[in-house]
C-alpha positions in Angstrom: 95.1 -97.7 -80.3 94.7 -95.9 -77.0 92.8 -92.7 -76.9 95.1 -89.8 -75.8 93.3 -87.0 -73.5 94.1 -84.6 -70.8 93.1 -83.9 -67.2 93.1 -80.9 -65.2 94.8 -81.8 -61.7 95.0 -79.8 -58.6 97.0 -80.3 -55.5 94.3 -81.0 -52.8 95.9 -79.0 -50.2 96.9 -76.2 -52.4 94.2 -75.4 -55.2 96.4 -72.9 -56.8 98.8 -75.5 -57.9 96.9 -76.8 -61.1 98.3 -78.5 -64.1 97.3 -80.1 -67.2 98.3 -83.9 -67.5 97.9 -86.5 -70.1 95.5 -89.3 -69.6 95.1 -92.5 -71.9 92.0 -94.6 -72.4 91.5 -97.8 -74.3 89.5 -97.4 -77.6 87.5 -100.5 -76.6 86.3 -99.9 -73.0 86.1 -102.9 -70.6 82.7 -104.9 -70.6 79.7 -103.0 -69.1 81.6 -99.3 -69.3 81.6 -96.4 -71.7 84.1 -93.7 -72.7 82.5 -90.1 -72.7 84.3 -87.3 -74.4 83.6 -84.2 -72.5 82.1 -81.5 -75.1 81.8 -78.6 -72.6 81.5 -77.7 -68.9 80.7 -74.7 -66.8 83.1 -73.3 -64.3 81.8 -71.2 -61.4 82.5 -70.2 -57.8 80.6 -73.3 -56.8 83.4 -75.4 -58.5 85.8 -73.9 -55.9 83.6 -74.8 -53.3 83.8 -78.3 -54.5 87.5 -78.2 -54.0 87.6 -76.6 -50.9 85.0 -78.8 -49.3 86.2 -81.8 -51.0 87.7 -83.7 -47.9 84.6 -83.1 -46.0 81.9 -84.1 -48.6 83.9 -86.7 -50.5 84.1 -84.8 -53.9 87.6 -86.2 -54.8 86.0 -89.5 -54.8 84.1 -88.9 -58.1 87.2 -88.9 -60.3 90.1 -90.3 -58.6 93.7 -89.7 -59.4 96.7 -91.8 -59.2 98.4 -89.8 -56.4 96.4 -89.2 -53.3 97.8 -85.7 -52.8 96.0 -84.9 -56.0 92.5 -84.4 -56.9 90.1 -83.4 -60.0 87.4 -80.9 -59.3 84.2 -81.9 -60.5 82.1 -79.5 -62.9 78.8 -80.0 -64.7 78.2 -80.3 -68.6 77.7 -82.3 -71.5 79.6 -85.2 -73.0 79.2 -87.6 -75.9 79.4 -91.6 -75.5 82.5 -92.1 -77.8 83.0 -95.7 -77.1 80.9 -98.3 -75.5 80.8 -101.8 -74.1 77.6 -101.4 -72.8 74.6 -103.1 -74.5 72.0 -100.5 -73.6 74.2 -97.2 -74.1 74.8 -96.4 -77.8 77.8 -94.7 -79.2 76.8 -91.1 -80.1 74.4 -90.7 -77.1 74.8 -87.3 -75.5 74.6 -86.8 -71.7 74.3 -84.1 -69.1 75.8 -84.7 -65.9 78.7 -84.5 -63.5 82.1 -84.3 -65.0 86.0 -83.9 -64.5 87.7 -80.9 -66.0 89.0 -83.2 -68.6 88.8 -84.4 -72.3 87.3 -87.9 -71.4 86.0 -90.0 -68.4 85.2 -93.5 -68.1 81.7 -94.5 -66.5 80.1 -97.7 -65.6 76.3 -97.4 -66.7 73.7 -99.1 -64.5 69.9 -98.8 -64.4 69.7 -97.6 -67.8 66.2 -96.4 -68.9 64.8 -93.8 -71.3 66.0 -90.9 -69.4 69.6 -91.8 -68.8 71.7 -93.9 -66.3 73.7 -94.2 -63.2 77.3 -94.4 -62.9 77.7 -97.7 -60.8 81.5 -97.4 -60.2 82.7 -98.5 -57.1 84.7 -95.4 -56.2 81.4 -93.3 -56.4 78.9 -95.7 -54.7 78.7 -93.8 -51.4 78.3 -90.7 -52.8 74.8 -88.8 -53.3 72.9 -90.3 -56.1 72.3 -86.8 -57.7 75.8 -86.7 -58.6 75.9 -90.0 -60.2 73.0 -89.6 -62.6 73.7 -89.0 -66.3 70.6 -87.6 -68.5 70.2 -88.3 -72.1 69.7 -85.1 -73.8 67.3 -86.6 -76.4 64.7 -87.2 -73.6 65.6 -84.5 -71.0 62.6 -82.0 -70.9 65.0 -79.3 -69.7 67.4 -79.6 -72.5 67.6 -77.1 -75.3 70.6 -77.3 -77.9 71.0 -73.6 -77.9 71.1 -73.4 -74.0 73.5 -75.9 -73.2 76.1 -73.3 -71.7 73.3 -71.7 -69.8 72.1 -75.3 -68.6 75.6 -76.3 -67.4 75.9 -72.8 -65.6 72.6 -72.6 -63.7 71.0 -76.1 -63.5 73.1 -77.5 -60.8 73.3 -74.4 -59.0 69.5 -73.7 -59.6 68.6 -76.8 -57.9 70.4 -75.8 -54.6 68.5 -72.5 -54.9 65.2 -74.0 -55.4 65.8 -76.5 -52.5 66.7 -73.5 -50.3 63.7 -71.5 -51.3 61.5 -74.6 -50.7 63.0 -74.9 -47.1 62.4 -71.5 -46.4 58.7 -71.6 -47.5 58.1 -74.8 -45.7 59.2 -73.3 -42.6 57.3 -70.3 -43.0 60.6 -68.4 -43.5 61.6 -69.5 -39.9 59.7 -66.5 -38.7 61.8 -63.9 -40.5 60.6 -60.7 -42.0 64.2 -60.3 -43.7 66.0 -62.4 -45.8 69.8 -61.9 -46.2 71.9 -63.4 -49.0 75.6 -62.8 -49.1 77.7 -63.1 -52.2 74.5 -62.0 -54.0 76.3 -62.0 -57.5 77.1 -65.7 -57.3 75.0 -68.1 -59.4 73.3 -70.0 -56.4 72.2 -66.6 -55.0 70.9 -65.3 -58.2 68.6 -68.3 -58.5 67.5 -67.8 -54.8 66.7 -64.2 -54.9 64.8 -64.7 -58.1 62.7 -67.5 -56.4 62.3 -65.9 -52.8 61.2 -62.6 -54.6 58.3 -64.2 -56.4 54.9 -64.3 -54.7 56.6 -63.0 -51.3 54.1 -62.1 -48.7 53.7 -58.5 -47.9 56.1 -57.1 -45.6 58.9 -59.5 -46.4 62.1 -58.0 -47.8 65.1 -59.2 -49.6 68.6 -57.9 -48.9 71.7 -58.6 -51.2 75.1 -58.5 -49.9 78.0 -57.9 -52.3 81.4 -56.3 -53.0 81.3 -52.6 -54.0 82.4 -53.8 -57.6 79.5 -56.2 -58.2 76.8 -54.0 -56.4 75.5 -52.2 -60.0 75.1 -55.9 -61.4 73.0 -57.2 -58.3 71.0 -54.0 -58.4 70.2 -54.6 -61.8 68.5 -57.9 -61.3 65.6 -56.2 -59.8 65.3 -59.2 -57.1 66.2 -57.4 -54.2 64.6 -54.7 -52.1 68.1 -53.4 -51.0 71.6 -54.2 -52.1 74.6 -53.2 -49.8 78.2 -53.4 -49.6 80.1 -55.9 -47.0 81.5 -53.0 -45.1 77.6 -51.7 -44.5 76.4 -54.9 -42.8 75.9 -52.9 -39.5 73.2 -50.9 -41.3 71.0 -53.8 -41.7 67.6 -53.2 -39.7 67.7 -55.4 -36.6 64.5 -57.2 -37.4 63.6 -61.0 -37.6 66.1 -62.3 -40.2 67.1 -65.4 -42.1 70.7 -65.5 -43.4 71.8 -67.6 -46.4 75.6 -67.5 -46.5 76.9 -68.1 -49.9 80.3 -66.4 -48.9 81.7 -68.6 -46.4 83.6 -65.7 -44.9 83.8 -66.5 -41.3 84.4 -62.7 -40.2 81.2 -61.6 -42.2 79.2 -64.2 -40.7 80.4 -63.2 -37.2 79.7 -59.7 -37.9 75.9 -60.4 -39.1 75.3 -62.6 -35.9 76.6 -60.1 -33.5 74.6 -57.3 -35.1 71.3 -59.2 -35.3 71.8 -61.1 -32.3 68.5 -63.0 -31.3 66.8 -61.5 -34.3 68.6 -64.0 -36.6 66.1 -66.8 -36.8 68.0 -68.9 -39.2 71.6 -69.0 -40.4 72.3 -71.5 -43.4 76.0 -71.8 -44.8 75.6 -72.9 -48.3 78.9 -72.1 -50.6 82.2 -70.7 -50.0 82.7 -68.0 -52.8 85.2 -66.2 -50.2 86.8 -69.5 -49.5 90.2 -68.0 -48.6 88.5 -66.4 -45.6 86.3 -69.6 -44.7 86.5 -71.0 -41.3 84.4 -73.0 -38.9 80.7 -72.1 -38.7 81.0 -70.8 -35.3 78.4 -72.3 -33.2 78.9 -70.1 -30.3 77.7 -67.0 -32.2 74.6 -65.1 -31.2 71.4 -65.9 -32.6 70.3 -69.1 -34.4 73.2 -71.5 -34.7 74.7 -71.7 -38.0 74.0 -75.0 -40.2 75.6 -76.3 -43.1 72.9 -76.7 -46.1 73.7 -79.9 -47.9 71.3 -79.9 -51.0 71.7 -83.5 -52.0 70.3 -84.4 -48.4 67.6 -82.1 -48.5 66.5 -83.2 -52.0 66.2 -86.7 -51.0 63.9 -85.8 -48.3 61.8 -83.5 -50.4 61.6 -86.5 -53.1 60.3 -88.9 -50.5 57.8 -86.3 -49.2 56.6 -85.1 -52.5 57.2 -87.9 -54.9 59.3 -87.8 -58.0 56.7 -86.6 -60.3 55.9 -83.6 -58.1 59.2 -82.6 -57.3 60.1 -82.6 -60.9 57.2 -80.5 -61.8 57.9 -77.8 -59.2 61.6 -77.8 -60.0 60.7 -77.7 -63.7 58.2 -74.8 -63.4 60.8 -72.7 -61.5 63.4 -73.5 -63.9 61.6 -72.4 -66.9 60.8 -69.2 -65.3 64.3 -68.6 -64.1 66.0 -69.2 -67.4 63.8 -66.7 -69.2 65.1 -64.1 -66.8 68.6 -65.2 -66.7 69.3 -64.9 -70.4 69.2 -61.3 -70.0 71.5 -61.2 -67.1 74.6 -63.3 -68.3 76.8 -63.1 -71.3 78.3 -66.5 -72.0 82.0 -66.6 -72.4 83.4 -69.5 -74.4 87.1 -70.7 -74.1 88.7 -73.9 -75.2 92.2 -75.5 -74.7 94.6 -76.0 -72.0 96.0 -72.6 -71.5 92.7 -71.0 -71.5 91.1 -73.4 -69.5 93.7 -73.0 -66.7 93.7 -69.4 -67.0 89.9 -69.2 -66.4 90.4 -71.6 -63.5 93.0 -69.3 -61.7 91.0 -66.2 -62.4 88.0 -68.1 -60.8 90.1 -69.0 -57.7 91.3 -65.5 -57.4 87.7 -64.0 -57.4 88.5 -62.0 -60.4 85.5 -63.1 -62.6 82.8 -60.7 -63.7 79.4 -61.9 -62.3 77.7 -60.8 -65.5 79.8 -63.4 -67.3 79.1 -67.1 -67.5 82.2 -69.4 -68.4 81.7 -72.5 -70.7 84.8 -74.3 -71.4 86.3 -77.2 -73.0 89.7 -78.9 -73.0 
């Protein structure tokens, strides 16, 4: 008997056009494959970025649809092996990794070892390895049963935070005395502010840019020397600065570049939490030329330079410190079923999510 499931599908060119459609899977997967039951996944503004940048960065390739005009936005979460035709992957194994907003997904495990496996499906072959790896929870040093929602919310984003912090430290902050983070309430910005503010050299300051409604939340984190609203950007001191842009708002980027001018030593675009107002990076702006930061590429570079063991040790140490702090910042909101998942997705798309809430969902 086939296994009946559900997928959340969006129109690629109109992300607000989202619907739940049925999906069928064989109860006995083809040789060498496994059927995963998606137990839960986090939904954050970062996932909206995946949808906005999908054509440019290949995110639609991970979980193909029958119609090329449709797409499945990837998320991070936990799944259980429901059926297996792979000799080295047992039914009942639980994994953490890249998933669709669906009830099930078929994978083709390769390079199976004690820590997990890689999905070797042809449609994923050209994508960054970090997205194709599934970690067995039984041997994952970062896994804790009572923190699965927190892990799903922050782990993939925190890796980006960790890499951005590493980039700035390795380059002596690009000569900046002031680090400016837009969309300071976003998950990636929370992690970066936490890391940047630790062991910071004397005289270096950290500024969080956020909306008036999120200002109190960001101030309560205790990671910034100053938190200002977007309409007060022109009050920033004209000192040597590094800008990390999580918002993706073209107008905001232009205002910062024009205000700081040659004092802007680095400008890195990371996310698109204000995706409706995103545009080109604007290479003709004053100050440092804006650059897009693609975390998987920088991760591969640092893995080669540091070696896997040292890289994971540094990341693990930073992660442990961060999660202890983050538990007091975020309230986990859980929801299940098609209607609730769709409602949360649309609220996230409209930017109506309380930054103090983390959403852990299941279809």
